[in-house]
SELUMLO-938643 format. One record per residue (C-alpha): x, y, z; residue number from 1. Coordinates in nm, 2 decimals, m for minus. Example, Ala and Ser with C-alpha at 12.3 -4.5 7.8 and 13.67 -1.06 7.14 Angstrom:
BEGIN
> 1.23, m0.45, 0.78, 1
> 1.37, m0.11, 0.71, 2
end
This chain:
BEGIN
> m1.30, m0.67, 0.38, 1
> m1.41, m1.03, 0.50, 2
> m1.33, m1.19, 0.18, 3
> m0.97, m1.08, 0.22, 4
> m0.94, m1.21, 0.56, 5
> m1.08, m1.55, 0.45, 6
> m0.84, m1.59, 0.15, 7
> m0.55, m1.50, 0.42, 8
> m0.69, m1.74, 0.64, 9
> m0.73, m2.00, 0.34, 10
> m0.39, m1.98, 0.19, 11
> m0.19, m1.75, 0.36, 12
> 0.14, m1.93, 0.51, 13
> 0.31, m1.79, 0.85, 14
> 0.65, m1.78, 0.83, 15
> 0.92, m1.71, 1.12, 16
> 0.93, m1.33, 1.26, 17
> 0.62, m1.24, 1.21, 18
> 0.61, m1.26, 0.82, 19
> 0.26, m1.37, 0.64, 20
> 0.31, m1.50, 0.29, 21
> 0.06, m1.43, 0.05, 22
> 0.26, m1.51, m0.26, 23
> m0.04, m1.74, m0.39, 24
> m0.33, m1.47, m0.45, 25
> m0.12, m1.10, m0.38, 26
> 0.25, m1.10, m0.40, 27
> 0.35, m1.32, m0.65, 28
> 0.01, m1.49, m0.82, 29
> m0.24, m1.27, m0.82, 30
> m0.61, m1.33, m0.80, 31
> m0.75, m1.06, m1.07, 32
> m1.14, m1.07, m0.91, 33
> m1.00, m1.03, m0.55, 34
> m0.81, m0.74, m0.67, 35
> m1.12, m0.61, m0.84, 36
> m1.25, m0.64, m0.53, 37
> m1.03, m0.50, m0.32, 38
> m1.02, m0.18, m0.57, 39
> m1.40, m0.11, m0.57, 40
> m1.35, m0.15, m0.14, 41
> m1.05, 0.16, m0.16, 42
> m1.26, 0.36, m0.40, 43
> m1.58, 0.29, m0.18, 44
> m1.41, 0.42, 0.10, 45
> m1.22, 0.70, m0.07, 46
> m1.48, 0.81, m0.28, 47
> m1.56, 1.13, m0.15, 48
> m1.20, 1.23, m0.11, 49
> m1.20, 1.34, m0.49, 50
> m0.87, 1.14, m0.57, 51
> m0.70, 1.25, m0.87, 52
> m0.43, 0.97, m0.89, 53
> m0.37, 0.62, m0.73, 54
> 0.04, 0.57, m0.61, 55
> 0.21, 0.29, m0.51, 56
> 0.57, 0.12, m0.46, 57
> 0.64, m0.18, m0.72, 58
> 0.61, m0.44, m0.75, 59
> 0.37, m0.61, m0.48, 60
> 0.12, m0.30, m0.46, 61
> 0.07, m0.27, m0.86, 62
> m0.22, m0.51, m0.89, 63
> m0.43, m0.35, m0.61, 64
> m0.31, m0.01, m0.74, 65
> m0.44, m0.05, m1.08, 66
> m0.78, m0.21, m0.99, 67
> m0.81, 0.06, m0.72, 68
> m0.75, 0.36, m0.99, 69
> m0.95, 0.17, m1.24, 70
> m1.26, 0.19, m1.02, 71
> m1.23, 0.56, m0.96, 72
> m1.17, 0.62, m1.27, 73
> m0.79, 0.81, m1.25, 74
> m0.42, 0.72, m1.34, 75
> m0.21, 0.47, m1.12, 76
> 0.19, 0.56, m1.08, 77
> 0.42, 0.34, m0.88, 78
> 0.74, 0.43, m0.76, 79
> 1.03, 0.22, m0.90, 80
> 1.31, 0.14, m0.66, 81
> 1.58, 0.16, m0.91, 82
> 1.61, 0.41, m1.19, 83
> 1.59, 0.31, m1.53, 84
> 1.77, 0.45, m1.88, 85
> 1.48, 0.64, m2.00, 86
> 1.37, 0.84, m1.63, 87
> 1.61, 1.10, m1.77, 88
> 1.33, 1.38, m1.60, 89
> 1.35, 1.56, m1.31, 90
> 1.26, 1.28, m0.99, 91
> 1.11, 1.32, m0.65, 92
> 1.31, 1.06, m0.45, 93
> 1.26, 0.91, m0.07, 94
> 1.43, 0.61, 0.09, 95
> 1.27, 0.34, 0.19, 96
> 1.33, 0.01, 0.46, 97
> 1.18, m0.33, 0.33, 98
> 1.08, m0.50, 0.65, 99
> 1.08, m0.84, 0.43, 100
> 1.38, m0.79, 0.20, 101
> 1.59, m0.59, 0.49, 102
> 1.68, m0.35, 0.27, 103
> 1.67, m0.02, 0.22, 104
> 1.57, 0.14, m0.15, 105
> 1.55, 0.46, m0.29, 106
> 1.25, 0.51, m0.47, 107
> 1.15, 0.78, m0.74, 108
> 0.87, 0.91, m0.95, 109
> 0.90, 1.16, m1.24, 110
> 0.75, 1.49, m1.11, 111
> 0.57, 1.52, m1.45, 112
> 0.27, 1.29, m1.30, 113
> 0.25, 1.45, m1.00, 114
> 0.10, 1.80, m0.98, 115
> 0.04, 2.03, m0.68, 116
> m0.34, 1.97, m0.78, 117
> m0.35, 1.66, m0.71, 118
> m0.53, 1.44, m0.47, 119
> m0.35, 1.10, m0.39, 120
> m0.47, 0.75, m0.24, 121
> m0.14, 0.56, m0.20, 122
> m0.21, 0.19, m0.18, 123
> 0.04, m0.09, m0.07, 124
> m0.02, m0.50, 0.02, 125
> 0.13, m0.48, 0.38, 126
> 0.18, m0.22, 0.64, 127
> 0.43, m0.34, 0.91, 128
> 0.70, m0.06, 0.96, 129
> 0.52, 0.21, 0.76, 130
> 0.83, 0.26, 0.58, 131
> 0.72, 0.24, 0.28, 132
> 0.37, 0.41, 0.32, 133
> 0.60, 0.73, 0.46, 134
> 0.82, 0.71, 0.20, 135
> 0.55, 0.77, m0.09, 136
> 0.33, 1.02, 0.09, 137
> 0.74, 1.19, 0.11, 138
> 0.77, 1.18, m0.27, 139
> 0.39, 1.29, m0.32, 140
> 0.47, 1.61, m0.07, 141
> 0.81, 1.68, m0.22, 142
> 0.60, 1.75, m0.54, 143
> 0.33, 1.95, m0.37, 144
> 0.08, 1.69, m0.40, 145
> m0.16, 1.61, m0.12, 146
> m0.18, 1.27, 0.04, 147
> m0.56, 1.20, 0.08, 148
> m0.54, 0.86, 0.24, 149
> m0.36, 0.54, 0.27, 150
> m0.53, 0.19, 0.16, 151
> m0.36, m0.09, 0.24, 152
> m0.45, m0.47, 0.20, 153
> m0.30, m0.65, 0.51, 154
> m0.13, m0.45, 0.80, 155
> 0.02, m0.59, 1.08, 156
> m0.13, m0.42, 1.34, 157
> 0.14, m0.54, 1.63, 158
> 0.40, m0.37, 1.46, 159
> 0.43, 0.03, 1.46, 160
> 0.34, 0.15, 1.10, 161
> m0.02, 0.24, 1.17, 162
> 0.12, 0.46, 1.43, 163
> 0.43, 0.59, 1.26, 164
> 0.19, 0.71, 0.97, 165
> m0.11, 0.86, 1.18, 166
> 0.13, 1.07, 1.37, 167
> 0.23, 1.23, 1.03, 168
> m0.16, 1.34, 0.97, 169
> m0.21, 1.03, 0.71, 170
> m0.54, 0.87, 0.72, 171
> m0.51, 0.49, 0.74, 172
> m0.76, 0.24, 0.61, 173
> m0.68, m0.15, 0.61, 174
> m0.88, m0.41, 0.48, 175
> m0.74, m0.66, 0.70, 176
> m0.58, m0.62, 1.02, 177
> m0.37, m0.88, 1.21, 178
> m0.34, m0.88, 1.54, 179
> m0.08, m1.17, 1.62, 180
> 0.13, m1.44, 1.40, 181
> 0.26, m1.61, 1.73, 182
> 0.25, m1.96, 1.75, 183
> 0.20, m1.95, 1.32, 184
> m0.19, m1.88, 1.42, 185
> m0.33, m1.57, 1.21, 186
> m0.53, m1.37, 1.43, 187
> m0.75, m1.04, 1.32, 188
> m0.80, m0.74, 1.52, 189
> m1.14, m0.79, 1.69, 190
> m1.23, m0.44, 1.64, 191
> m1.25, m0.36, 1.27, 192
> m1.25, 0.00, 1.33, 193
> m1.01, 0.19, 1.07, 194
end
């Protein structure tokens, strides 16, 4: 998605160890116009899959997932990283390692929001090692729902995430695929076949 790539080049900041900071428009401050376009693009790509719910992980995945769900006309569910006092019902859980935060979290969704008939689109902000999307897919599969695709805003193609997910039979569609962040320069994958 050219508009997202342009914004990454304009406002993204490469940090050490291959980390791309996009907090001015995605992960802290959110650009709602860009998110609406992202949601429309994911809805266009996955419309034929007859998605019934969009699933993401708190917190940076929430904005693009909401706009995607709105464009598809379906509910959005976000997995929680911590269990609240009000979450007293039966849960599906999975462990997820965060590359950026360097921590493992137990994520959960209430079973009452996922049915066997659900056709799920997972949406997340970044794909690096694939652990967040893999954990979300595991949650959906525990509830018997079908994962019909994974929509990623920014994929770091030099890390193994895509391979991990595709080896599990999951379809990945990324809006911006980064080939390299070396020498603090952002380079995108030339062949945009996603």
